[in-house]
N, CA, C and O atoms as a Tripos MOL2 file, in Angstrom:
@<TRIPOS>MOLECULE
protein
  280   279    70     0     0
PROTEIN
NO_CHARGES

@<TRIPOS>ATOM
      1 N          39.7340   11.2430   48.6780 N.3       1 MET1
      2 CA         40.0880   10.7830   47.3530 C.3       1 MET1
      3 C          38.8700   10.2100   46.6280 C.2       1 MET1
      4 O          38.6550   10.4900   45.4490 O.2       1 MET1
      5 N          38.0790    9.4090   47.3370 N.am      2 ALA2
      6 CA         36.8980    8.8090   46.7200 C.3       2 ALA2
      7 C          35.9030    9.8900   46.3010 C.2       2 ALA2
      8 O          35.2750    9.7850   45.2470 O.2       2 ALA2
      9 N          35.7610   10.9250   47.1220 N.am      3 TYR3
     10 CA         34.8480   12.0140   46.7790 C.3       3 TYR3
     11 C          35.3040   12.7240   45.5050 C.2       3 TYR3
     12 O          34.4730   13.0820   44.6690 O.2       3 TYR3
     13 N          36.5910   12.9290   45.3490 N.am      4 ALA4
     14 CA         37.1110   13.5840   44.1430 C.3       4 ALA4
     15 C          36.8390   12.7360   42.9070 C.2       4 ALA4
     16 O          36.4960   13.2730   41.8530 O.2       4 ALA4
     17 N          36.9880   11.4170   43.0240 N.am      5 VAL5
     18 CA         36.7210   10.5270   41.8960 C.3       5 VAL5
     19 C          35.2310   10.5480   41.5440 C.2       5 VAL5
     20 O          34.8750   10.5920   40.3670 O.2       5 VAL5
     21 N          34.3670   10.5160   42.5490 N.am      6 LEU6
     22 CA         32.9270   10.5870   42.2920 C.3       6 LEU6
     23 C          32.5310   11.9230   41.6700 C.2       6 LEU6
     24 O          31.6970   11.9660   40.7660 O.2       6 LEU6
     25 N          33.1160   12.9930   42.1440 N.am      7 LEU7
     26 CA         32.8390   14.3140   41.5910 C.3       7 LEU7
     27 C          33.3090   14.4080   40.1400 C.2       7 LEU7
     28 O          32.5970   14.9530   39.2970 O.2       7 LEU7
     29 N          34.4880   13.8900   39.8420 N.am      8 ALA8
     30 CA         35.0000   13.8890   38.4680 C.3       8 ALA8
     31 C          34.1140   13.0290   37.5650 C.2       8 ALA8
     32 O          33.8450   13.4090   36.4260 O.2       8 ALA8
     33 N          33.6620   11.8880   38.0530 N.am      9 GLY9
     34 CA         32.7860   11.0250   37.2730 C.3       9 GLY9
     35 C          31.4590   11.6990   36.9640 C.2       9 GLY9
     36 O          30.9720   11.6200   35.8370 O.2       9 GLY9
     37 N          30.8780   12.3530   37.9410 N.am     10 GLY10
     38 CA         29.6220   13.0650   37.7180 C.3      10 GLY10
     39 C          29.7980   14.2280   36.7500 C.2      10 GLY10
     40 O          28.9400   14.4770   35.9020 O.2      10 GLY10
     41 N          30.9060   14.9300   36.8820 N.am     11 GLY11
     42 CA         31.1670   16.0600   35.9750 C.3      11 GLY11
     43 C          31.3720   15.6160   34.5440 C.2      11 GLY11
     44 O          30.8250   16.2290   33.6270 O.2      11 GLY11
     45 N          32.1450   14.5630   34.3280 N.am     12 THR12
     46 CA         32.3540   14.0850   32.9560 C.3      12 THR12
     47 C          31.0680   13.5010   32.3870 C.2      12 THR12
     48 O          30.8250   13.5970   31.1840 O.2      12 THR12
     49 N          30.2450   12.9010   33.2320 N.am     13 HIS13
     50 CA         28.9630   12.3800   32.7700 C.3      13 HIS13
     51 C          28.0750   13.5110   32.2450 C.2      13 HIS13
     52 O          27.4580   13.3770   31.1880 O.2      13 HIS13
     53 N          28.0120   14.6140   32.9750 N.am     14 LEU14
     54 CA         27.2100   15.7500   32.5110 C.3      14 LEU14
     55 C          27.7820   16.3610   31.2360 C.2      14 LEU14
     56 O          27.0280   16.7290   30.3360 O.2      14 LEU14
     57 N          29.1040   16.4740   31.1500 N.am     15 VAL15
     58 CA         29.7350   17.0510   29.9570 C.3      15 VAL15
     59 C          29.4440   16.1860   28.7360 C.2      15 VAL15
     60 O          29.1270   16.7140   27.6710 O.2      15 VAL15
     61 N          29.5450   14.8750   28.8720 N.am     16 LEU16
     62 CA         29.2800   13.9940   27.7400 C.3      16 LEU16
     63 C          27.7950   13.9550   27.3910 C.2      16 LEU16
     64 O          27.4470   13.8410   26.2160 O.2      16 LEU16
     65 N          26.9220   14.0460   28.3760 N.am     17 ASP17
     66 CA         25.4880   14.0540   28.0930 C.3      17 ASP17
     67 C          25.0520   15.3170   27.3660 C.2      17 ASP17
     68 O          24.1100   15.2760   26.5750 O.2      17 ASP17
     69 N          25.7200   16.4380   27.6210 N.am     18 VAL18
     70 CA         25.3190   17.6770   26.9550 C.3      18 VAL18
     71 C          25.6560   17.6310   25.4680 C.2      18 VAL18
     72 O          25.1170   18.4220   24.6950 O.2      18 VAL18
     73 N          26.5440   16.7130   25.0490 N.am     19 MET19
     74 CA         26.8920   16.6250   23.6340 C.3      19 MET19
     75 C          25.9370   15.7470   22.8320 C.2      19 MET19
     76 O          25.9970   15.7350   21.6020 O.2      19 MET19
     77 N          25.0570   15.0140   23.5110 N.am     20 ARG20
     78 CA         24.0740   14.2060   22.7790 C.3      20 ARG20
     79 C          22.9820   15.1120   22.2560 C.2      20 ARG20
     80 O          22.5160   16.0060   22.9620 O.2      20 ARG20
     81 N          22.5780   14.8870   21.0360 N.am     21 THR21
     82 CA         21.5300   15.7150   20.4570 C.3      21 THR21
     83 C          20.3940   14.8490   19.9440 C.2      21 THR21
     84 O          20.5920   13.6870   19.5870 O.2      21 THR21
     85 N          19.2390   15.4100   19.9150 N.am     22 TYR22
     86 CA         18.0630   14.7350   19.3930 C.3      22 TYR22
     87 C          17.6850   15.3880   18.0770 C.2      22 TYR22
     88 O          18.3880   16.2840   17.6090 O.2      22 TYR22
     89 N          16.6040   14.9640   17.4830 N.am     23 VAL23
     90 CA         16.2190   15.4260   16.1620 C.3      23 VAL23
     91 C          16.0600   16.9450   16.1080 C.2      23 VAL23
     92 O          16.3510   17.5570   15.0800 O.2      23 VAL23
     93 N          15.6150   17.5440   17.1730 N.am     24 ASP24
     94 CA         15.3980   18.9980   17.1750 C.3      24 ASP24
     95 C          16.6810   19.7970   17.4100 C.2      24 ASP24
     96 O          16.6400   21.0270   17.3860 O.2      24 ASP24
     97 N          17.8320   19.1270   17.6400 N.am     25 GLY25
     98 CA         19.1060   19.8320   17.7850 C.3      25 GLY25
     99 C          19.4530   20.2460   19.1940 C.2      25 GLY25
    100 O          20.4200   20.9800   19.3980 O.2      25 GLY25
    101 N          18.6900   19.7940   20.1700 N.am     26 TYR26
    102 CA         18.9560   20.1570   21.5510 C.3      26 TYR26
    103 C          19.2670   18.9130   22.3720 C.2      26 TYR26
    104 O          18.9060   17.7990   21.9920 O.2      26 TYR26
    105 N          19.9380   19.1130   23.5000 N.am     27 ALA27
    106 CA         20.2600   18.0110   24.4010 C.3      27 ALA27
    107 C          19.0220   17.6360   25.2020 C.2      27 ALA27
    108 O          17.9790   18.2810   25.0950 O.2      27 ALA27
    109 N          19.1500   16.5870   26.0040 N.am     28 GLY28
    110 CA         18.0560   16.1880   26.8790 C.3      28 GLY28
    111 C          17.9390   17.1380   28.0630 C.2      28 GLY28
    112 O          18.6400   18.1470   28.1380 O.2      28 GLY28
    113 N          17.0460   16.8020   28.9820 N.am     29 PHE29
    114 CA         16.8380   17.6300   30.1640 C.3      29 PHE29
    115 C          17.9260   17.3180   31.1770 C.2      29 PHE29
    116 O          17.8220   16.3390   31.9160 O.2      29 PHE29
    117 N          18.9670   18.1360   31.2200 N.am     30 LEU30
    118 CA         20.1050   17.8730   32.0980 C.3      30 LEU30
    119 C          19.8280   18.2890   33.5320 C.2      30 LEU30
    120 O          20.1970   17.5810   34.4700 O.2      30 LEU30
    121 N          19.1950   19.4040   33.7020 N.am     31 LEU31
    122 CA         18.8330   19.8940   35.0340 C.3      31 LEU31
    123 C          17.3330   19.6890   35.1740 C.2      31 LEU31
    124 O          16.5580   20.6310   35.0100 O.2      31 LEU31
    125 N          16.9180   18.4620   35.4750 N.am     32 TYR32
    126 CA         15.5490   18.0010   35.2940 C.3      32 TYR32
    127 C          14.4570   18.9280   35.8190 C.2      32 TYR32
    128 O          13.5290   19.2080   35.0610 O.2      32 TYR32
    129 N          14.4920   19.4140   37.0260 N.am     33 PRO33
    130 CA         13.3630   20.2570   37.4320 C.3      33 PRO33
    131 C          13.2370   21.5190   36.5780 C.2      33 PRO33
    132 O          12.1450   22.0680   36.4350 O.2      33 PRO33
    133 N          14.3390   21.9720   36.0200 N.am     34 LEU34
    134 CA         14.2820   23.1130   35.1030 C.3      34 LEU34
    135 C          14.0920   22.5520   33.7030 C.2      34 LEU34
    136 O          14.9090   21.7500   33.2500 O.2      34 LEU34
    137 N          13.0660   22.9430   33.0270 N.am     35 TRP35
    138 CA         12.7500   22.3830   31.7060 C.3      35 TRP35
    139 C          13.5260   23.1060   30.6300 C.2      35 TRP35
    140 O          12.9450   23.6170   29.6720 O.2      35 TRP35
    141 N          14.8440   23.1520   30.7850 N.am     36 TRP36
    142 CA         15.7360   23.8210   29.8350 C.3      36 TRP36
    143 C          16.5460   22.7800   29.1010 C.2      36 TRP36
    144 O          17.1350   21.8970   29.7250 O.2      36 TRP36
    145 N          16.5850   22.8680   27.7840 N.am     37 ARG37
    146 CA         17.3600   21.9410   26.9610 C.3      37 ARG37
    147 C          18.3830   22.7550   26.1830 C.2      37 ARG37
    148 O          18.0090   23.4880   25.2680 O.2      37 ARG37
    149 N          19.6770   22.6450   26.5240 N.am     38 PRO38
    150 CA         20.6960   23.4570   25.8550 C.3      38 PRO38
    151 C          20.9820   22.9500   24.4390 C.2      38 PRO38
    152 O          20.8130   21.7640   24.1590 O.2      38 PRO38
    153 N          21.4180   23.8540   23.5400 N.am     39 PRO39
    154 CA         21.8870   23.3960   22.2280 C.3      39 PRO39
    155 C          23.1470   22.5560   22.4040 C.2      39 PRO39
    156 O          23.8270   22.6610   23.4250 O.2      39 PRO39
    157 N          23.4570   21.7340   21.4270 N.am     40 THR40
    158 CA         24.5340   20.7700   21.5870 C.3      40 THR40
    159 C          25.3780   20.6670   20.3220 C.2      40 THR40
    160 O          24.8940   21.0030   19.2410 O.2      40 THR40
    161 N          26.6390   20.2060   20.4280 N.am     41 PRO41
    162 CA         27.5060   20.1220   19.2520 C.3      41 PRO41
    163 C          27.3300   18.8480   18.4150 C.2      41 PRO41
    164 O          28.2860   18.4070   17.7760 O.2      41 PRO41
    165 N          26.1690   18.2650   18.4030 N.am     42 SER42
    166 CA         25.7640   17.2720   17.4070 C.3      42 SER42
    167 C          26.3850   15.8910   17.5090 C.2      42 SER42
    168 O          26.9330   15.4040   16.5200 O.2      42 SER42
    169 N          26.3230   15.2480   18.6450 N.am     43 LEU43
    170 CA         26.5420   13.8110   18.7150 C.3      43 LEU43
    171 C          25.1430   13.2080   18.6830 C.2      43 LEU43
    172 O          24.4930   13.0840   19.7210 O.2      43 LEU43
    173 N          24.6870   12.8390   17.5070 N.am     44 TYR44
    174 CA         23.2930   12.4970   17.2750 C.3      44 TYR44
    175 C          22.9260   11.1680   17.9200 C.2      44 TYR44
    176 O          23.6530   10.1860   17.7730 O.2      44 TYR44
    177 N          21.8070   11.1300   18.6320 N.am     45 VAL45
    178 CA         21.2880    9.9110   19.2240 C.3      45 VAL45
    179 C          20.5170    9.1820   18.1340 C.2      45 VAL45
    180 O          19.5710    9.7250   17.5640 O.2      45 VAL45
    181 N          20.9190    7.9640   17.8490 N.am     46 SER46
    182 CA         20.3280    7.2230   16.7480 C.3      46 SER46
    183 C          19.9450    5.8230   17.2010 C.2      46 SER46
    184 O          20.5660    5.2640   18.1050 O.2      46 SER46
    185 N          18.9270    5.2630   16.5740 N.am     47 ALA47
    186 CA         18.5320    3.8840   16.8450 C.3      47 ALA47
    187 C          19.1430    2.9370   15.8140 C.2      47 ALA47
    188 O          18.8820    1.7340   15.8440 O.2      47 ALA47
    189 N          19.9470    3.4710   14.9100 N.am     48 ASP48
    190 CA         20.5650    2.6440   13.8820 C.3      48 ASP48
    191 C          21.6110    1.7370   14.5160 C.2      48 ASP48
    192 O          22.4740    2.2150   15.2530 O.2      48 ASP48
    193 N          21.5480    0.4320   14.2430 N.am     49 ARG49
    194 CA         22.4570   -0.5050   14.8880 C.3      49 ARG49
    195 C          23.7160   -0.7780   14.0830 C.2      49 ARG49
    196 O          24.6200   -1.4370   14.5960 O.2      49 ARG49
    197 N          23.8180   -0.3090   12.8560 N.am     50 TRP50
    198 CA         24.9790   -0.6470   12.0250 C.3      50 TRP50
    199 C          26.2580    0.1150   12.3610 C.2      50 TRP50
    200 O          27.3280   -0.4800   12.2350 O.2      50 TRP50
    201 N          26.2390    1.3620   12.7720 N.am     51 PRO51
    202 CA         27.5040    2.0140   13.1540 C.3      51 PRO51
    203 C          28.2420    1.3080   14.2920 C.2      51 PRO51
    204 O          29.4580    1.1410   14.1910 O.2      51 PRO51
    205 N          27.5700    0.8840   15.3730 N.am     52 PRO52
    206 CA         28.3230    0.1600   16.4030 C.3      52 PRO52
    207 C          28.8260   -1.1960   15.9240 C.2      52 PRO52
    208 O          29.9050   -1.6330   16.3240 O.2      52 PRO52
    209 N          28.0580   -1.8610   15.0750 N.am     53 VAL53
    210 CA         28.5130   -3.1500   14.5390 C.3      53 VAL53
    211 C          29.7720   -2.9460   13.7100 C.2      53 VAL53
    212 O          30.7330   -3.7040   13.8390 O.2      53 VAL53
    213 N          29.7680   -1.9250   12.8610 N.am     54 LEU54
    214 CA         30.9420   -1.6190   12.0600 C.3      54 LEU54
    215 C          32.1300   -1.2510   12.9480 C.2      54 LEU54
    216 O          33.2540   -1.6760   12.6820 O.2      54 LEU54
    217 N          31.8910   -0.4700   13.9950 N.am     55 ALA55
    218 CA         32.9710   -0.0860   14.9070 C.3      55 ALA55
    219 C          33.5600   -1.3050   15.6130 C.2      55 ALA55
    220 O          34.7740   -1.3850   15.8000 O.2      55 ALA55
    221 N          32.7110   -2.2540   16.0070 N.am     56 ILE56
    222 CA         33.2040   -3.4700   16.6640 C.3      56 ILE56
    223 C          34.0260   -4.3080   15.6910 C.2      56 ILE56
    224 O          35.0670   -4.8470   16.0680 O.2      56 ILE56
    225 N          33.5750   -4.4240   14.4460 N.am     57 VAL57
    226 CA         34.3220   -5.1990   13.4490 C.3      57 VAL57
    227 C          35.6860   -4.5640   13.1850 C.2      57 VAL57
    228 O          36.6990   -5.2630   13.1470 O.2      57 VAL57
    229 N          35.7170   -3.2520   13.0040 N.am     58 VAL58
    230 CA         36.9870   -2.5590   12.7370 C.3      58 VAL58
    231 C          37.9130   -2.6610   13.9470 C.2      58 VAL58
    232 O          39.1080   -2.9070   13.7870 O.2      58 VAL58
    233 N          37.3740   -2.4720   15.1610 N.am     59 ALA59
    234 CA         38.2040   -2.5750   16.3650 C.3      59 ALA59
    235 C          38.7480   -3.9890   16.5360 C.2      59 ALA59
    236 O          39.9010   -4.1680   16.9300 O.2      59 ALA59
    237 N          37.9290   -4.9900   16.2430 N.am     60 SER60
    238 CA         38.3970   -6.3760   16.3380 C.3      60 SER60
    239 C          39.4940   -6.6590   15.3230 C.2      60 SER60
    240 O          40.4710   -7.3410   15.6330 O.2      60 SER60
    241 N          39.3350   -6.1410   14.1190 N.am     61 LEU61
    242 CA         40.3530   -6.3190   13.0850 C.3      61 LEU61
    243 C          41.6720   -5.6520   13.4930 C.2      61 LEU61
    244 O          42.7440   -6.2380   13.3410 O.2      61 LEU61
    245 N          41.5840   -4.4460   14.0040 N.am     62 VAL62
    246 CA         42.7940   -3.7440   14.4550 C.3      62 VAL62
    247 C          43.4380   -4.4910   15.6120 C.2      62 VAL62
    248 O          44.6610   -4.6230   15.6580 O.2      62 VAL62
    249 N          42.6410   -4.9730   16.5350 N.am     63 TYR63
    250 CA         43.1820   -5.7430   17.6680 C.3      63 TYR63
    251 C          43.8740   -7.0060   17.1890 C.2      63 TYR63
    252 O          44.9740   -7.3260   17.6400 O.2      63 TYR63
    253 N          43.2330   -7.7250   16.2770 N.am     64 TYR64
    254 CA         43.8210   -8.9610   15.7440 C.3      64 TYR64
    255 C          45.1370   -8.6750   15.0190 C.2      64 TYR64
    256 O          46.1280   -9.3760   15.2250 O.2      64 TYR64
    257 N          45.1440   -7.6510   14.1770 N.am     65 LEU65
    258 CA         46.3710   -7.3280   13.4350 C.3      65 LEU65
    259 C          47.4890   -6.8680   14.3640 C.2      65 LEU65
    260 O          48.6590   -7.1740   14.1370 O.2      65 LEU65
    261 N          47.1250   -6.1370   15.4030 N.am     66 ASP66
    262 CA         48.1320   -5.6830   16.3600 C.3      66 ASP66
    263 C          48.7040   -6.8630   17.1520 C.2      66 ASP66
    264 O          49.9070   -6.9190   17.4110 O.2      66 ASP66
    265 N          47.8420   -7.7980   17.5310 N.am     67 ALA67
    266 CA         48.3040   -8.9660   18.2890 C.3      67 ALA67
    267 C          49.1430   -9.8790   17.4020 C.2      67 ALA67
    268 O          50.0900  -10.5060   17.8760 O.2      67 ALA67
    269 N          48.8040   -9.9590   16.1260 N.am     68 GLU68
    270 CA         49.5100  -10.8300   15.2010 C.3      68 GLU68
    271 C          50.8870  -10.2720   14.8330 C.2      68 GLU68
    272 O          51.8670  -11.0150   14.7760 O.2      68 GLU68
    273 N          50.9570   -8.9710   14.5850 N.am     69 TRP69
    274 CA         52.2040   -8.3610   14.1000 C.3      69 TRP69
    275 C          52.9200   -7.5290   15.1480 C.2      69 TRP69
    276 O          54.0480   -7.0900   14.9240 O.2      69 TRP69
    277 N          52.2870   -7.3070   16.2780 N.am     70 GLY70
    278 CA         52.8740   -6.4260   17.2750 C.3      70 GLY70
    279 C          53.6110   -7.1670   18.2870 C.2      70 GLY70
    280 O          54.1710   -6.5690   19.2060 O.2      70 GLY70
@<TRIPOS>BOND
     1     1     2 1
     2     2     3 1
     3     3     4 2
     4     3     5 am
     5     5     6 1
     6     6     7 1
     7     7     8 2
     8     7     9 am
     9     9    10 1
    10    10    11 1
    11    11    12 2
    12    11    13 am
    13    13    14 1
    14    14    15 1
    15    15    16 2
    16    15    17 am
    17    17    18 1
    18    18    19 1
    19    19    20 2
    20    19    21 am
    21    21    22 1
    22    22    23 1
    23    23    24 2
    24    23    25 am
    25    25    26 1
    26    26    27 1
    27    27    28 2
    28    27    29 am
    29    29    30 1
    30    30    31 1
    31    31    32 2
    32    31    33 am
    33    33    34 1
    34    34    35 1
    35    35    36 2
    36    35    37 am
    37    37    38 1
    38    38    39 1
    39    39    40 2
    40    39    41 am
    41    41    42 1
    42    42    43 1
    43    43    44 2
    44    43    45 am
    45    45    46 1
    46    46    47 1
    47    47    48 2
    48    47    49 am
    49    49    50 1
    50    50    51 1
    51    51    52 2
    52    51    53 am
    53    53    54 1
    54    54    55 1
    55    55    56 2
    56    55    57 am
    57    57    58 1
    58    58    59 1
    59    59    60 2
    60    59    61 am
    61    61    62 1
    62    62    63 1
    63    63    64 2
    64    63    65 am
    65    65    66 1
    66    66    67 1
    67    67    68 2
    68    67    69 am
    69    69    70 1
    70    70    71 1
    71    71    72 2
    72    71    73 am
    73    73    74 1
    74    74    75 1
    75    75    76 2
    76    75    77 am
    77    77    78 1
    78    78    79 1
    79    79    80 2
    80    79    81 am
    81    81    82 1
    82    82    83 1
    83    83    84 2
    84    83    85 am
    85    85    86 1
    86    86    87 1
    87    87    88 2
    88    87    89 am
    89    89    90 1
    90    90    91 1
    91    91    92 2
    92    91    93 am
    93    93    94 1
    94    94    95 1
    95    95    96 2
    96    95    97 am
    97    97    98 1
    98    98    99 1
    99    99   100 2
   100    99   101 am
   101   101   102 1
   102   102   103 1
   103   103   104 2
   104   103   105 am
   105   105   106 1
   106   106   107 1
   107   107   108 2
   108   107   109 am
   109   109   110 1
   110   110   111 1
   111   111   112 2
   112   111   113 am
   113   113   114 1
   114   114   115 1
   115   115   116 2
   116   115   117 am
   117   117   118 1
   118   118   119 1
   119   119   120 2
   120   119   121 am
   121   121   122 1
   122   122   123 1
   123   123   124 2
   124   123   125 am
   125   125   126 1
   126   126   127 1
   127   127   128 2
   128   127   129 am
   129   129   130 1
   130   130   131 1
   131   131   132 2
   132   131   133 am
   133   133   134 1
   134   134   135 1
   135   135   136 2
   136   135   137 am
   137   137   138 1
   138   138   139 1
   139   139   140 2
   140   139   141 am
   141   141   142 1
   142   142   143 1
   143   143   144 2
   144   143   145 am
   145   145   146 1
   146   146   147 1
   147   147   148 2
   148   147   149 am
   149   149   150 1
   150   150   151 1
   151   151   152 2
   152   151   153 am
   153   153   154 1
   154   154   155 1
   155   155   156 2
   156   155   157 am
   157   157   158 1
   158   158   159 1
   159   159   160 2
   160   159   161 am
   161   161   162 1
   162   162   163 1
   163   163   164 2
   164   163   165 am
   165   165   166 1
   166   166   167 1
   167   167   168 2
   168   167   169 am
   169   169   170 1
   170   170   171 1
   171   171   172 2
   172   171   173 am
   173   173   174 1
   174   174   175 1
   175   175   176 2
   176   175   177 am
   177   177   178 1
   178   178   179 1
   179   179   180 2
   180   179   181 am
   181   181   182 1
   182   182   183 1
   183   183   184 2
   184   183   185 am
   185   185   186 1
   186   186   187 1
   187   187   188 2
   188   187   189 am
   189   189   190 1
   190   190   191 1
   191   191   192 2
   192   191   193 am
   193   193   194 1
   194   194   195 1
   195   195   196 2
   196   195   197 am
   197   197   198 1
   198   198   199 1
   199   199   200 2
   200   199   201 am
   201   201   202 1
   202   202   203 1
   203   203   204 2
   204   203   205 am
   205   205   206 1
   206   206   207 1
   207   207   208 2
   208   207   209 am
   209   209   210 1
   210   210   211 1
   211   211   212 2
   212   211   213 am
   213   213   214 1
   214   214   215 1
   215   215   216 2
   216   215   217 am
   217   217   218 1
   218   218   219 1
   219   219   220 2
   220   219   221 am
   221   221   222 1
   222   222   223 1
   223   223   224 2
   224   223   225 am
   225   225   226 1
   226   226   227 1
   227   227   228 2
   228   227   229 am
   229   229   230 1
   230   230   231 1
   231   231   232 2
   232   231   233 am
   233   233   234 1
   234   234   235 1
   235   235   236 2
   236   235   237 am
   237   237   238 1
   238   238   239 1
   239   239   240 2
   240   239   241 am
   241   241   242 1
   242   242   243 1
   243   243   244 2
   244   243   245 am
   245   245   246 1
   246   246   247 1
   247   247   248 2
   248   247   249 am
   249   249   250 1
   250   250   251 1
   251   251   252 2
   252   251   253 am
   253   253   254 1
   254   254   255 1
   255   255   256 2
   256   255   257 am
   257   257   258 1
   258   258   259 1
   259   259   260 2
   260   259   261 am
   261   261   262 1
   262   262   263 1
   263   263   264 2
   264   263   265 am
   265   265   266 1
   266   266   267 1
   267   267   268 2
   268   267   269 am
   269   269   270 1
   270   270   271 1
   271   271   272 2
   272   271   273 am
   273   273   274 1
   274   274   275 1
   275   275   276 2
   276   275   277 am
   277   277   278 1
   278   278   279 1
   279   279   280 2
@<TRIPOS>SUBSTRUCTURE
     1 MET1         2 RESIDUE 1 A MET
     2 ALA2         6 RESIDUE 1 A ALA
     3 TYR3        10 RESIDUE 1 A TYR
     4 ALA4        14 RESIDUE 1 A ALA
     5 VAL5        18 RESIDUE 1 A VAL
     6 LEU6        22 RESIDUE 1 A LEU
     7 LEU7        26 RESIDUE 1 A LEU
     8 ALA8        30 RESIDUE 1 A ALA
     9 GLY9        34 RESIDUE 1 A GLY
    10 GLY10       38 RESIDUE 1 A GLY
    11 GLY11       42 RESIDUE 1 A GLY
    12 THR12       46 RESIDUE 1 A THR
    13 HIS13       50 RESIDUE 1 A HIS
    14 LEU14       54 RESIDUE 1 A LEU
    15 VAL15       58 RESIDUE 1 A VAL
    16 LEU16       62 RESIDUE 1 A LEU
    17 ASP17       66 RESIDUE 1 A ASP
    18 VAL18       70 RESIDUE 1 A VAL
    19 MET19       74 RESIDUE 1 A MET
    20 ARG20       78 RESIDUE 1 A ARG
    21 THR21       82 RESIDUE 1 A THR
    22 TYR22       86 RESIDUE 1 A TYR
    23 VAL23       90 RESIDUE 1 A VAL
    24 ASP24       94 RESIDUE 1 A ASP
    25 GLY25       98 RESIDUE 1 A GLY
    26 TYR26      102 RESIDUE 1 A TYR
    27 ALA27      106 RESIDUE 1 A ALA
    28 GLY28      110 RESIDUE 1 A GLY
    29 PHE29      114 RESIDUE 1 A PHE
    30 LEU30      118 RESIDUE 1 A LEU
    31 LEU31      122 RESIDUE 1 A LEU
    32 TYR32      126 RESIDUE 1 A TYR
    33 PRO33      130 RESIDUE 1 A PRO
    34 LEU34      134 RESIDUE 1 A LEU
    35 TRP35      138 RESIDUE 1 A TRP
    36 TRP36      142 RESIDUE 1 A TRP
    37 ARG37      146 RESIDUE 1 A ARG
    38 PRO38      150 RESIDUE 1 A PRO
    39 PRO39      154 RESIDUE 1 A PRO
    40 THR40      158 RESIDUE 1 A THR
    41 PRO41      162 RESIDUE 1 A PRO
    42 SER42      166 RESIDUE 1 A SER
    43 LEU43      170 RESIDUE 1 A LEU
    44 TYR44      174 RESIDUE 1 A TYR
    45 VAL45      178 RESIDUE 1 A VAL
    46 SER46      182 RESIDUE 1 A SER
    47 ALA47      186 RESIDUE 1 A ALA
    48 ASP48      190 RESIDUE 1 A ASP
    49 ARG49      194 RESIDUE 1 A ARG
    50 TRP50      198 RESIDUE 1 A TRP
    51 PRO51      202 RESIDUE 1 A PRO
    52 PRO52      206 RESIDUE 1 A PRO
    53 VAL53      210 RESIDUE 1 A VAL
    54 LEU54      214 RESIDUE 1 A LEU
    55 ALA55      218 RESIDUE 1 A ALA
    56 ILE56      222 RESIDUE 1 A ILE
    57 VAL57      226 RESIDUE 1 A VAL
    58 VAL58      230 RESIDUE 1 A VAL
    59 ALA59      234 RESIDUE 1 A ALA
    60 SER60      238 RESIDUE 1 A SER
    61 LEU61      242 RESIDUE 1 A LEU
    62 VAL62      246 RESIDUE 1 A VAL
    63 TYR63      250 RESIDUE 1 A TYR
    64 TYR64      254 RESIDUE 1 A TYR
    65 LEU65      258 RESIDUE 1 A LEU
    66 ASP66      262 RESIDUE 1 A ASP
    67 ALA67      266 RESIDUE 1 A ALA
    68 GLU68      270 RESIDUE 1 A GLU
    69 TRP69      274 RESIDUE 1 A TRP
    70 GLY70      278 RESIDUE 1 A GLY
């Protein structure tokens, strides 16, 4: 059972990593010894800090409203 959970975790990690894209439109080096970078469906890697701040504020507001009225 533990092996299946570890295998599923590794598989989902690779699937999610392949969706990250850099400025050139390709993913990072997923299979490191092979210098191949696959194209990706555009989850852009950004250093901008405001989208996560906005997401935390909105999530906190939704949580508060749900706890208050739910």
